[in-house]
N, C-alpha and C positions, 0 to 999 in steps of 0.2 A: 415283482414282475413287471414287463413294461405296460404302460397304459395302453389300453385299446384304442384305435383309432376310429373316427368316423368313417362311415361308407362316403364314397365319392359323392352319392345323390345327396346327402343330407345337406351339404353347403357347397356350393358351387364357386368356382372362382369368380364369377359376376356377381353374385350374392355377397360374398365375403368382400368385394371391392364397394358395393353399396353402404356396407354396414359400416366398414372403415369410414367411409366418406361421411356418413352420419355421426360416428364417432368423434371424427376431428373438428366437425362443426359442431357437436357439444362441446367439445373442449375449447374452440374459441369463442362460444357463447360466454362459458364460465370465466373464461380468462378476460373476455370484452368487459365483464363488469369492474375490474381492476383499472382497464385502461380508460374507462369515462373520467376518472380522476389520477391520472399518472403520475406516480410517484416521481420524484427527482431531487436527487441530493449529488454531492460533488463526485463520489465514487462513481455513480450512473453518468454524471456529465461528462466525467474523463471517456467514457467510450464514445459518447457523442462526439466530443472533440477530436478524439482519433479517427472517428468515421469521417469527420468533416475533411481533417487533413489527408485521409486517403483518397477523398474523391479530387485532390488537388495534386495527387501523385506523391503523395509522403507516407511511406509505409514505415510502420514501428513493429519491431519484432513482439514487444511484449507490452503488456499494459503501463504507462507511463509512470516513472517512478518504481517499479518493481524489478526484480531478478527473478520473476515467474509470473504464470498468466498470459497465456498467449493472445493474441490480437485478431484472432478468429471472427468473436463477436463484432467488433468494430469494423471488420471489413464487409460483414453481411449488413450491419447497419449502412454502411455508405451506398449499399445496393438498393437499401429501403429508401435513404433519403434521395437517392437518384430518382426515384418513382414518385416517392409522395413529397418531397420535401423535408426538411429536418425540424424538431421538435421533439418536446417530452413523450407524446403519444406515439409517435414514428420510432423513436428510440427505445421505448420499452415493448412496442409491438415486434420488434426484432426478437427478443428473447422470447416473446409469446410464440412466434412462430417457428423459434429451436425447440421450444417444448413440444409444441404440436407435431413436430418431425419426429419424435422419438415414440408417438403412440404407435404408427404402424411398425415401426422394428421392434416396440414390445408385442405387438402381435405376433410377427415373424418369430421371436424368439419364444411365445407360448405355444404357437401352433407346433413348431419343432420340438417341443419338450414335453407338452400337455395333449394339445390338439387345437385344432381350429377354434371351437365355441370358446374354449378356455381362453385361448390367445385375444378373442374378441372380448372375452369378460374383462381380462386384465386391462387391456386399451380401454375399455368404459369407465372402468375405476378410476385408471390415472386421469382420464378426461376431467372425471368430476371431482378431484382433490387426491388426499386430504389438505388442508388449509396451508400447511408449509410447503407442499409442492407448489401449489398454485401462487404462492407468495414469492417463491424464486423465479417463477416461471413468466414473471411480469415486470422485473426489474433489470435493465441491462447492466450487471455489473461487471461484465467481462469475462469471469472465469468458473461460471458455477452451472448453469442451465445447460451448457454445451457438454457436460460429463453425461448426459441422461442419453441423448441419441447416439454418441460416440462410445458408450459404455454398453448399450443395448446392441449396437452394431457387431462390437467386439465378441461379445458373447456369444451372439446369434452363428457369427462365422466360427467361431471354436466350435459349438455343438455340431455345426454342419461338418467341420472337418473331422472330428474326432469319430463321427458315425461314418462318414466314406473311406477315412483313412489319408493323413495328410500326405502319404505318399503315393496315394492312388491316382491313377492317370486321371487329366481333367481338373486337378485340385491345386494347380501353380496359381492360377489367378485368384483362389481363393486366399491362398497364402499371401500374395501380394498385398490383396485388400487387407488381410489381416494387419500385415506390417506397416501400411500406409495409416490404417485407424490407430493402431497402436502410437507411432510417431507423433499424427495430430493430438492425439488426447493427451500425451505426455508435454508435448508444446503448449497445450491449453490449460491444462491444470495440474499441479503435482499430486492432487489427489486421485488421478488417474491411475495410480499405484495401486489402488484397490484391485483392480481389474487385472493387472499383469502377471504376478505370481501364479495365482489358480490357473488362466487361460494357457500360459507359456507352458507351466509343469503338465496339464494335460495333452497339451501338443505333442510333447516330446515323449511323454510316457506312453501314448499310444502307438507312435512311431520312433523308438528310440535312433534309428539310422537317418530320421530327417535330416540331423544337424551336419550330415557328412554329404548332402544331396544339393545341387545347384540351387534350387528351388527354395532351401533355407537361407542361403545368402541372398537371393532375390529378394525375398520377404524382410531380411535385415536392413538391405538396402532401401526399401521401401520406407522402414521405420525410420533409417536417417533422413530421407527426404519428407517425411512428416514433421519431423522433429526439428528439421534445417533451420529455422527463425531461432529456436532455442539455443540451438549449438552455436550459430553467428552471433547470437547475444553475447555467448559465453567465452567465445573468442575474442570479441572486443572487450570483454571488461575481465578478462584472466580468472575466468571461473566464478561470475558474480553469483550464479544461482547456487554453486556449492559452497561458497563463503556464506551466503544468506541462511543455507539449511543446517550449517554450525552454530549459529547463533543459540546460545542457551534461551529457554523459554520455560514459563511456569509449568509445572506438572507435579501435581498432587499424588502421583503412584499409579500404576497399573490397575490395581484393585479398585481404587476410589473413581477412576475413570471408566471401569467396569461396572460398578455399581449405578454411576449415573447412566450409564447407557441402558441399564434395564429398567431403571425406575423412572426416568425423565426422557431419554432419547427415543426409544423404541414406542411408548406409549404415543408420544407425540407423531412418530412416522406413521403409525396406522391411524391417526386422527381422532385417538381417544381424549388426548390432552392438548392444551396449549402448552408449548414449549416453556417449560419449569413454571408454569402458571395453573395448575391445577385442572381439574375434570372439564371437558367440552360442556356436559350437561352432567348433572348429578344421576340420572339413570341411564342415559345413552352412554356416555363416557367408559363407565365400568364394564357394562354389557359388552361393548366393543372391545375393550381390552381383553377380557376374556374369550371373548371369540377369536380374538386375533392370536391369543397365544395357543389354544387348542389346536388352531388352523397351522400355526408356525410347526407346533409339535408333530404333526401329521406330514407336515413338509420334511421336516429333518428325517423321519421314518422312510418315506418314501423315495427321497432324494439319498439318503443314506444308503438304502436298497441300491440305488444305481451306481454308488459308488463301491460298494461291495462288488457289483458285476463286474464293474471297470476294473477294478483292481485284481479280482479273482480269475475272469475270463477275457477281460479286454474287450468284450463284446456284449451285447444284448442290454446296453442302457438306453434310456431314453434322452441322456444327457443331463438329467436333473443335478448331477454332481458337479456341473459347472456352477450353478446358482449356489449349491451348498458350500463349495469351497470359496466362492465370491463373499458369502456371509460371513464365514469366518476370517476371511481377509480382511473386511471392512472392520469388524469387531476387533480383532488383532492390533491393524494399524491405529485405529480411533484410541485404542486404550494406550498403546505404546508412544504415540507422538503427544498424549494429551488433549486429546479432542474436546474432552469436557472442560478442561481449563481453559479453552479458548471464548467460551461463552457464546459461540455460535453454532447455529443448525448445519451451516453449510458441510460440515465434515460428515454428515448422515444423509446427505442428499443423494446418494449412491443407494440407498436403499430402495429408493421408489423404482428401480428397476427391479427388487427381488418381491417388494411387498405385494404389488398388485398380483404377480404368479403365485405367490403363497396363498393369495386370498382365492384366484381362479382355479387352484389345484384343489383346495378344500370343496369350493363349491361342485366342480365337476367330479370328482371322487362319491360326494353324497348323491348327486344327482344320477349318476349311474347305476346307484344301487335301489332307485325306485322306493315307492311308497312312502311311509312316513320319513324315511332317510333323505328322500328326493325333496319333501317339502322343507326338512330342517335345512336343506342346502340353498334353497330359495330364500329362506328366512334369513340365513347367513349373508346372502349376497345382499337383500334389500337392506340389514344392518349395516353392513359395510358402506354402500352406496349413500344411504340416509346421514351415517356419521361423517362422509365426507363432504358432502354437498352442504350440509348443516353449517360444518365449520368454515367452508369456504364463502357461503354467502353472509353468515352472521358476522364473519370478520371482514368483508371487504367495504371498501367506501362507501358503497350503496347502502348500508345499514349501519355502519359504525363511523358514528361522527369523529373520534379522535383520528381514525385513518383518513378521512376526508381533510381534517385540519392538517395533518402532516403531508399530505399531498396538493396542499394549495398553491395554486399557481401564483408564482413569483414573477410572471411575464411582465404585467403592467406597471409594477414598480421599477422592475429593472429597465424597462422601456424608458419611464421618464428620467432616470438616472443617465442612461446612455445617451439621450438627447441631450442633457445637460453637459456631460463632459465632452460630447463631440462639440457641441456649441463653445467649448473653450478649448478645443484643439487639443483634448487630452485624450489618448487612448489606453494608457497603461497607470495603474492604481495598485498601490497595496490595500488590501484589506485586512481586518482583524484576525480571521480564520480560514482554516482549508475548506469548512463546510459551505462558508458564502463565496469563496473563491472561484474555483471551477465550475460551482453551478450557476453563477453570475456571468461568467466569462460564456459558458453554453447558451444560456438565455440571452445574451447580447449579440450573439451568432459572431463572437470576437469583434467586433466593432470596437468593444472595450475589454482588455484584459484586467481580470480582477486576481491581483498575485497576492496569494496568503503569506503571511509573514512566517509562518511555521513549518509549512507542508510543500515545497516545491516541486510538485511532480512533473513539470517539463522545465528545465532549465532554461531554454530559448526565450521563455516570456520574461524571467528576470533580467536575461542580457539585453533584450530590447528594451526594458524599462530603463535599465541604466545607461542606455545610450540615448533615450528620448530626452529631448530638450525640456519637455514639459511633462509631469507626471502628477500623480494625486496620492492622497491618503483618504480613502472611503471609510466611513464609519456608519454604522446602523445604530441610532439610538443615543441619547443624550450622555449616557454614563460613558459609553466608549468615545464620545466626542470629548468629553472631558478629561480622560486618561490620554486621548492623544495630544492634547492641547499641554499638558503637563510634560508628556516626553518629547515633545517638539521645544518646549523651553528649556527643558534639561540640554539638548544639545545646540541652544543659543540660534534656533533657526528662526527666519522672519517667513512671513507666510500670509497667504489669504484663506479665508474660510466662507463657504456658502453654506444655506441649507437647502434640501432638494425634497420635497415632500412626499412622502408621509414622514419619512425619520431619517433621510441620509444626512451625512455631514461630509461635504468636500473640503479638503486642505488640499492647496495647490502654490504653484510660484514661491517654491522653498530657495532660500539663501543661507548659505552658512554665516557666520558671524566676521566681521571683517577681520580682526586680529590673526593673521597667520601665525599659528604656533609651531615652535621648535621645543624638542624634547628638552628638558633640563638633566644635566649629565647625573649620574647617581653615585658617583666615588665616595662622595662624603656624606651619604644618607646614612640615617640610623633609626631604629624605631625608639621611640622616647620610653616606652615599659619594659626597654631593655631586652627583649626577646632576642634569641640567639637565630631564629628563622628570619630571614628576608622577604620581602615581598616584590623585589625587582632584581631577582638573579636570573631573569630570562630562563628559569626552568619551570615548564608548565606544569610539573608535579609536586612542587614545593608549594605550601598553602599554608594559611593560617584559616580558623573558623572560630565561628561565635554563635552563640544561641539568637534567635531572631526577636530580641529584647531590647528595650530603648536604652542608650548609653553605650552600646558594645561596640568596639572598633579600635583601630590602631592610630596612634598619633605618630606622624613622619617628622622628624627632623631634617631638612633639606642641607642641613650643614652650613649654613649661612643665609644672609639676606638674599632673596630673589627677586629681582624686579619683573613686572608684567607677567605673574602667573595667572594665567587664563583658562586653563584646561586641567582634566583629571581623566584618564582613561581606567578602568578596572577590569578585570577578567576572572570570572569565577569558576572556570572550568564548564560550568553548564549553567544554563539559563535559569534552573531552578534553585541555584546557591546565589543568584542576585540577592541583594538585600531589600526587603519590603519597601523601605523608604530611607534614604540616605541623605543626611546632612555633611556638607562639605564645609568646612571651619576652618579659617585661616588666623594666623597670630604672627606678630613679630617678635613677641618677648614669651610666649607661651604661658602668659598668664591670662590677658585679655583675648578674647576670640570674637570675631566675625564672622555670620553664616554668609558663604559666599553663593551655595546655590542649594537647591534642596531635590532630589530625584526619586521619582517613583518608576524604576526601571520595568514596569509593566513590557514597554516596546524599546528595548534595549537599541535604540538607534546609534549609528556613528556615521560620520562623514567620510566619503571614499569619494574622491576626485569629485568633490563639490557636490556629488549626490549622497543623498540620503540610504544609507544600507541597513540591511539588518540578517542577521544569522543566528538562528539560536542554537546552531551547533558550535559556532565559535562567538560565543556572546560578549563580545566586547560593548562594554558601556561607556559612551562619550559623556563627558559633563562640561560645561562650559559656562564662562561667567566673566563679569568685568575685569580687565587686567589690573592686578593687586600685587603690592610689594609684602612678602611675608618669607617669614622662616620654616614655621610649623603648619601643618597640615592635619587635621582631624578628620577622618572618616567615621562618622557616628550614625549607626543604625538607630532610626527614631520610630519605626514602626514595630509591630508586635504580631508573630506567628510561632507555630510549633517548629518549625524546622529549622535549620543552621543556615547561616551565610558564610559565605567563604571569599577570600580573595587568594587567587595563586600570581597575579602580576599587576603590577601599578606602575602607572606613568603619569608622569606630570609635563605641561605644557607652559610655554612662557610666550608672551607676545613677540613676534618676530617679523614685523612689518606688516603694512595693510594689503598687500598683494592678494590676489584671489587664488585659491587652490589651482594648482598646475593641471589643466584637463588633461584626461587621458589619452585623447585622439591621436595627438602629435606623437606621444611615447609610443605608442601601436603601431603606428605607420613606420616609425624609426625600428622597431624589433622586426616587423614584417619584412623589411627591407635588407636589415644587416644580419641576423640571425638565420643558421642554417634551415632550411625547409623541414618541417615536421616536428621542430625542438618542441617540446613541451615547456612551457613558463608556468610556475606557480605564482599567481599576481592577485594582489586584493580585487574585490568585485568589479569596480568601476574599469579599472585597466584590463581585466579578463574580458568583459563584455565586448572591448573592441578588438581584441586580438583576433585574427584570423582562428576559423575552428579548430585547425591542424595544429595550432600553437597552444589551445586551451588544454589543462588538465582535464582527463574524462574523469567518468564517476569512479570514485574509490570504492571498493568492493571486499577488500581483507577483512576477515573476521577481526575479534578483539584478543590480541595476546594476552595471556594468563598474567603477564609483569604490568600491562597497562593499567593504571588506576581506575577505578569504577566511574569517577567522576570525569573522565575524558572520552571523547568520541573516537572508536577505532578508526573511523571515516578521514579524521585529519591528520593521521600519521602520515609522514611523506616517506616515498621508497627509500630502503637502506642500502648502502654498499655500492651506490654508483654517483656519478656527478648530477647535480640539482641546478638547474637555472630557476631565479626567482627575483620579481622585480617588486620594488615597494616605494611608496611615496618618498621623495628625500627627505624630509623630517624624519622618516623612519628608518633612515639608512644607518644612523650610529647604533641604533638599538638591535638593527639586523645582523649588523656585524659582530656585536658583542655575542649575540646568542649564537651565531656560527660558529665563534671562537670557543665559546663554553662547550659545544657541543663537539668540537675536535674536527671543526672542518676548516679546510684551508680555502680560501676564498680570494677573489678578486672584484671589483667594482667597477661598472660602467656607467657614466653619468647620462641620464637622457634628458627629455625636455621636463623638467621639473620631477622626475622621477629616478630611480637607482636600478642597475641589472647587475645582479649578483650571480657568479658561476662559482659554485661550491663543490669542492671534492673531500669525501671523507679522508681521514688520517686513520692511522692504523688503530688508535682508540676512539673513535667517533662513537658518539652515543645517537640514540633515535631524535628526530626532529619532528615537531608537531607544528601543523600549519595551524594559527590561531586566526586567520581570516584577515589579519593586518601585517603579521610577520611571524616568522618562524621561531619557536621557540624549543630549547633543548628538553629531552624527556630522560628523567634519572630512571635507568632500567637495573633491576634487581629482582632477588626472589621475593615473591609476595607468599604469605599465608593465605 
């Protein structure tokens, strides 16, 4: 039967408003404990950087570097920054404000399904915690906490609509609001799919004729408006989101995910356990888990009755079937997509719309029965509230030393580094990893851009670095500095180094070695070991592999004595297949050997237009050494690791005069003035950075074809079946021409100022091309097991 309603005299609208105000204030106090030591990592910093750009009129439809996750939170953060100034505390306060906005919406949902008092109780419990709810409510990660107010709003609108009837007079605006909320939710997070099937199904089931009414199409139009930024992004990227969703991910099976959900996910959601880390407290945790299980069973019974009434008579329901179907959809999608295999609790955040209402329903049902049962209801409410606030407080930075350490403010250290770099006239710097890069850039207020080697979320940063006359490599700690010195020695760079307290090492004023290399022709090359496969066939998919053991590697016979050999370029397909330590040995007779260079390619630099460049997706490793006359080259692995190392391509350069590398500026200007407007050109990093934006290749989004070997990235495949424009440095032109011919492309070459532009057209038997970051390589295409 439908739940009873309070009389209008029990809780007036004014009293409810005061209670809600108090609950929101309590929620703010609880979240404020965390904001005293605001957490900041690079994922959070990206939201702050996007917010700062929004204040300058730069709008980005999605979270930087993603094909999903809307920019709603950065836009809200921009408003907060405009009022309070930017910083880690203001940034995370944005997430807290969003989470507080869900409390009144949770009340409205609870009021509609259970009653006013239960709605207030649900909002009260959500204000306190549990810990996992509060932890996600105080970090601005851009696509998590927004799901709570948007999901609660969509469910509330659905309940109102199915009670009144979607086709009833006066419901058109509610349907438009439903469509807009659904569209914004899909834009904001792909996990909003939890709410769409149950709500859409109930709307249409309650009024099947809705789909042929004008208001349905107004609702659909509103949904398109809400999702417009996501649609725009996919229009720009040729369906980037869809391609991303097609990427295979780890999945241990539906039943394994269901087991994890029941054993770890739900207990953590109700605050009985830490996520995957055992009971909250030895006594409190099991008691809370048992009480939560009983309350969930009662909710399933009550809301199952609502579903029966909806499907049998389509009337008389309180709307609880909306929550029942939502719970089922969350469980199904979570297990179907492998949420447990992700290792993240964010896949279960939607449960915090349902769990407080489950608890409120159990309390309300017991309270209404009076006597001992009412006392049990209050005891249950106290147990849930104490469990929530205990976990929230115990694991807050206020009481948890590890949390305080993780939230340590890096501002002073970053400020000292920023001052030094500004004094040197340097704004752009490479750093060792993503978790230092975006975080440092945000703390430096973009006065210094800290660009990570391996995770470039915002390509304009790298393009600006490659255009900068002065840039740096910044490392934290002596061990990272040692690795950097070795990597710079590998490419023959000259540089300056200074130390900035407490632990920063700054490398700057880089210059390439003076000998300008030209590639040695490969027609007479052979492998001394007599292997049938060659490493210079300009085919990215052919390769040799060896164990990461000392002494392994190929010996290359250049076919005769070559003067001035000073460069070796190796391409392993992926960075993880670079040798741990590589010795380059040279010999004139194949008997006596001289060590020419030793490379530890932790940072696989290569020179591009006189700039240091690095791309772990196209990991060319450049090794430079003094010009030497030799016939044989030995590439010998001298380190030791468990994995393999590989070579897909090898190029050798010889001394070709002492002129400096051709700067890309003049070539880019020539291309901009002579090529058709809007023509896209594949180019190495240095030249690409100087091309007009409309001539640069956009982000590649295609998924990995089944025939492409796993050691090559799908993002580096060049479009098939149409003409291509690509530019390379002049010394790479012969190798590029060979690659194009091998792939079955007809091509012409146009000299630029130190560069060469190729126009390539696929022939009838053309094979795919792979852009390796320096030049294109053919790709052997065929059936794979």
